[in-house]
C-alpha positions in Angstrom: 35.5 -19.3 19.7 33.7 -20.3 16.6 30.7 -21.5 18.6 30.5 -18.2 20.4 30.7 -16.1 17.2 28.4 -18.2 15.1 25.1 -17.1 16.7 26.2 -13.5 16.5 27.0 -13.8 12.8 23.6 -15.6 12.2 21.8 -12.7 13.9 23.8 -10.1 11.9 23.2 -12.0 8.6 19.5 -12.3 9.4 19.0 -8.6 10.3 19.1 -7.2 6.7 16.5 -9.8 5.5 14.2 -8.8 8.4 14.6 -5.2 7.4 13.8 -6.0 3.8 10.6 -7.8 4.8 9.5 -5.0 7.1 10.2 -2.3 4.4 8.4 -4.4 1.8 5.3 -4.7 4.0 5.4 -0.9 4.7 5.7 -0.1 1.0 2.7 -2.3 0.3 0.7 -0.7 3.1 1.6 2.8 1.8 0.2 2.0 -1.7 -2.9 3.9 -2.6 -5.8 1.7 -3.8 -5.2 2.9 -7.3 -1.5 2.1 -7.2 -2.3 -1.4 -5.8 -4.8 -1.9 -8.6 -2.4 -0.8 -11.3 0.3 -3.2 -9.9 -2.2 -6.0 -9.9 -3.1 -5.3 -13.6 0.6 -5.2 -14.5 1.4 -8.5 -12.8 -1.4 -10.2 -14.7 -0.8 -8.6 -18.1 -4.0 -6.5 -18.0 -4.3 -3.0 -19.4 -5.8 -0.4 -17.1 -7.3 2.9 -18.3 -9.7 5.6 -17.5 -12.8 5.7 -19.6 -13.7 9.4 -20.3 -17.1 10.6 -19.3 -18.8 13.9 -19.0 -19.2 13.9 -15.2 -17.4 10.7 -14.1 -14.4 9.1 -15.7 -14.4 5.4 -14.9 -11.4 3.2 -14.0 -11.4 -0.1 -16.0 -9.3 -3.2 -16.6 -9.7 -3.9 -20.3 -10.0 -7.4 -21.7 -6.8 -9.2 -22.6 -7.8 -9.4 -26.2 -9.3 -6.9 -28.6 -10.7 -9.6 -30.8 -14.4 -9.4 -31.6 -16.6 -11.4 -29.3 -20.3 -12.2 -28.9 -20.5 -11.8 -25.2 -18.3 -9.8 -22.8 -18.4 -10.5 -19.1 -18.2 -7.4 -17.0 -17.3 -7.4 -13.3 -19.0 -4.6 -11.4 -17.2 -3.3 -8.2 -19.0 -3.2 -4.9 -19.7 -0.1 -2.8 -16.0 0.1 -1.8 -14.8 2.2 1.2 -18.0 4.2 1.4 -17.9 4.9 5.2 -14.9 5.8 7.3 -16.9 5.2 10.5 -20.5 4.3 11.3 -21.5 7.9 11.0 -18.7 9.5 8.8 -18.7 9.0 5.0 -15.3 8.3 3.5 -13.6 10.9 1.4 -12.5 8.3 -1.1 -14.8 5.3 -1.9 -12.0 3.3 -3.6 -12.1 -0.3 -2.3 -9.2 -1.3 -0.1 -9.8 -5.0 -0.8 -9.2 -5.7 -4.5 -11.3 -8.9 -4.5 -13.3 -8.0 -7.6 -10.2 -7.1 -9.7 -8.5 -10.3 -8.6 -11.6 -12.3 -9.8 -11.4 -10.6 -13.1 -7.7 -11.0 -13.8 -7.8 -14.7 -12.9 -10.8 -15.4 -15.1 -9.9 -16.7 -18.6 -13.3 -15.7 -19.9 -13.1 -12.5 -22.0 -13.9 -9.9 -19.4 -13.6 -6.3 -18.2 -13.5 -4.9 -14.7 -15.6 -1.7 -14.2 -15.1 0.4 -11.1 -17.9 2.7 -9.8 -18.0 6.5 -10.2 -15.4 8.2 -8.0 -13.5 4.9 -7.3 -9.8 5.2 -8.1 -10.4 8.4 -10.0 -12.1 11.5 -8.5 -13.9 14.2 -10.5 -15.4 17.6 -9.7 -18.9 16.0 -9.6 -17.9 13.5 -7.0 -19.9 14.0 -3.8 -20.3 11.7 -0.8 -23.9 11.1 -1.6 -22.9 9.1 -4.6 -21.3 6.4 -2.4 -23.7 6.6 0.5 -27.5 7.1 0.1 -27.4 7.7 -3.7 -25.1 4.8 -4.4 -27.7 3.1 -6.7 -29.1 6.4 -8.1 -30.0 6.9 -11.7 -26.9 9.0 -12.5 -24.8 6.1 -11.4 -26.7 3.7 -13.6 -26.5 6.1 -16.5 -22.7 6.4 -16.2 -22.2 2.6 -16.0 -24.6 2.1 -18.9 -22.6 4.7 -20.9 -19.4 2.7 -20.1 -21.1 -0.5 -21.4 -21.9 1.3 -24.6 -18.2 2.4 -24.9 -17.0 -1.2 -24.4 -19.5 -2.5 -26.9 -18.4 0.0 -29.5 -14.8 -0.9 -28.9 -15.0 -4.7 -28.8 -18.0 -5.4 -31.0 -19.8 -7.7 -28.6 -23.6 -7.9 -28.9 -24.2 -9.1 -25.4 -23.1 -8.6 -21.8 -23.0 -10.9 -18.8 -22.7 -8.9 -15.6 -21.0 -10.2 -12.4 -21.8 -7.9 -9.5 -20.2 -8.1 -6.1 -22.0 -6.8 -3.0 -23.6 -3.5 -4.0 -22.5 -4.1 -7.5 -25.2 -6.8 -7.6 -27.9 -4.2 -7.3 -26.3 -2.2 -10.1 -26.1 -5.3 -12.3 -29.8 -5.9 -11.8 -30.7 -2.3 -12.4 -28.6 -2.2 -15.6 -30.2 -5.4 -16.8 -33.7 -3.9 -16.2 -32.9 -0.9 -18.2 -30.9 -2.4 -21.1 -31.8 -5.0 -23.8 -28.3 -6.5 -24.3 -27.7 -8.1 -20.9 -28.4 -11.7 -21.2 -27.5 -12.9 -17.7 -26.4 -11.7 -14.3 -24.4 -13.4 -11.6 -23.8 -12.0 -8.1 -21.5 -12.7 -5.2 -22.4 -11.6 -1.7 -25.0 -9.4 -3.5 -27.2 -6.7 -2.2 -30.1 -7.8 -4.3 -32.7 -5.5 -2.8 -31.3 -2.3 -1.2 -34.7 -1.5 0.2 -35.1 -4.8 2.0 -31.4 -4.8 3.0 -31.8 -1.4 4.8 -34.9 -2.6 6.6 -33.3 -5.9 7.7 -30.2 -4.1 9.0 -32.1 -1.3 10.7 -30.6 1.4 8.5 -32.0 4.6 7.1 -33.6 4.2 3.6 -31.2 4.9 0.8 -33.0 8.0 -0.4 -32.3 8.6 -4.1 -31.3 5.0 -4.8 -33.3 2.8 -7.2 -34.7 -0.6 -6.2 -34.3 -3.7 -8.5 -37.6 -5.2 -7.4 -39.4 -2.2 -8.8 -38.4 -3.7 -12.1 -39.5 -7.3 -11.3 -41.5 -7.8 -14.5 -38.3 -7.2 -16.5 -36.0 -9.1 -14.1 -38.3 -12.1 -14.0 -37.3 -12.8 -17.6 -33.6 -12.6 -16.9 -31.4 -15.7 -16.2 -29.5 -15.0 -13.0 -27.5 -16.8 -10.3 -26.8 -15.5 -6.9 -24.1 -16.8 -4.6 -24.6 -16.3 -0.8 -21.9 -16.5 1.7 -23.2 -18.4 4.8 -20.6 -16.6 7.0 -21.5 -13.1 5.6 -22.3 -10.6 8.3 -22.9 -7.7 6.0 -25.6 -9.1 3.7 -28.2 -11.1 5.8 -28.4 -14.7 4.8 -32.1 -14.6 4.0 -32.0 -11.5 1.8 -31.6 -13.6 -1.3 -34.5 -15.8 -0.3 -36.8 -12.8 0.2 -35.6 -11.4 -3.2 -36.4 -14.8 -4.8 -39.8 -14.9 -3.3 -40.6 -11.4 -4.4 -39.3 -12.0 -7.9 -41.1 -15.2 -8.4 -39.0 -16.3 -11.3 -37.8 -19.9 -12.2 -34.9 -18.3 -14.1 -33.3 -17.1 -10.8 -31.1 -19.5 -8.8 -29.4 -19.2 -5.4 -26.2 -21.1 -4.4 -25.0 -21.1 -0.8 -21.2 -21.0 -0.2 -20.6 -22.2 3.4 -17.0 -21.1 3.6 -17.5 -17.5 2.3 -17.9 -14.4 4.4 -18.6 -11.0 2.8 -15.1 -10.4 1.6 -13.3 -13.8 1.8 -13.7 -17.3 0.3 -15.0 -16.0 -3.0 -11.9 -16.6 -5.1 -11.9 -20.3 -4.4 -15.7 -20.5 -4.9 -15.8 -18.5 -8.1 -13.0 -20.6 -9.6 -15.4 -23.6 -9.3 -18.4 -21.8 -10.8 -17.0 -19.2 -13.2 -17.3 -21.5 -16.3 -20.4 -23.3 -15.2 -23.4 -22.3 -17.4 -26.5 -21.0 -15.7 -29.3 -23.5 -15.5 -31.5 -21.6 -17.9 -28.7 -20.2 -20.2 -29.5 -20.2 -23.9 -27.2 -22.4 -25.9 
């Protein structure tokens, strides 16, 4: 009798746990990108807030400490969920993959995470052009630059290091070309030249966007390190090589990461390199 009942009791006992797991998975799937980012911040003891701005409030993860620092590392988000389909722009460009925030919260270096305009927080001025063909436009650069000024005023740092992922790489380079307080740039799976990238991918030009290589004289003086995922199908593997050739600067270094695709393999790779000084970093 016991042997007949035992399998039945095991099934009954296991059923609630299966339900719990299914419900938990459904709750996670139902989270909005903003709710998921807020939960990530809470789990890692990071403060999230929305920086006010005239046109575009920006979502940030603030540094763990408010102590005065010489250099602040700022992680710049990628293009996010800019397209719903190959021809239909997304209505919400917030990234679904929180790779960049995870890199930030796991980095002991004093850092802030900076989202792009219209990511995680929408405003009346948000239009699809800002995350499609104008994703690297001057108004985007201006708002991110204003945010850096706000951080600088708050934390008293005199310098920034920018870490840009995907399209955030182009923005990091454009900010460095237009500011005097960015001492180095690092990029992961970076779109280093939107103009060359569009040509290589057979895409329409990003009309209204700026091109980092138009500032090559400024950028040639900037220490920079670019990590390329050898399994990346979004950013062509030789884009960085073409950027290097066009830039012609000994201060720019490329590192290949064999195990990385566009959106995976970066956490392990970055944990190995996050504290490694650039080859030409000033002591």
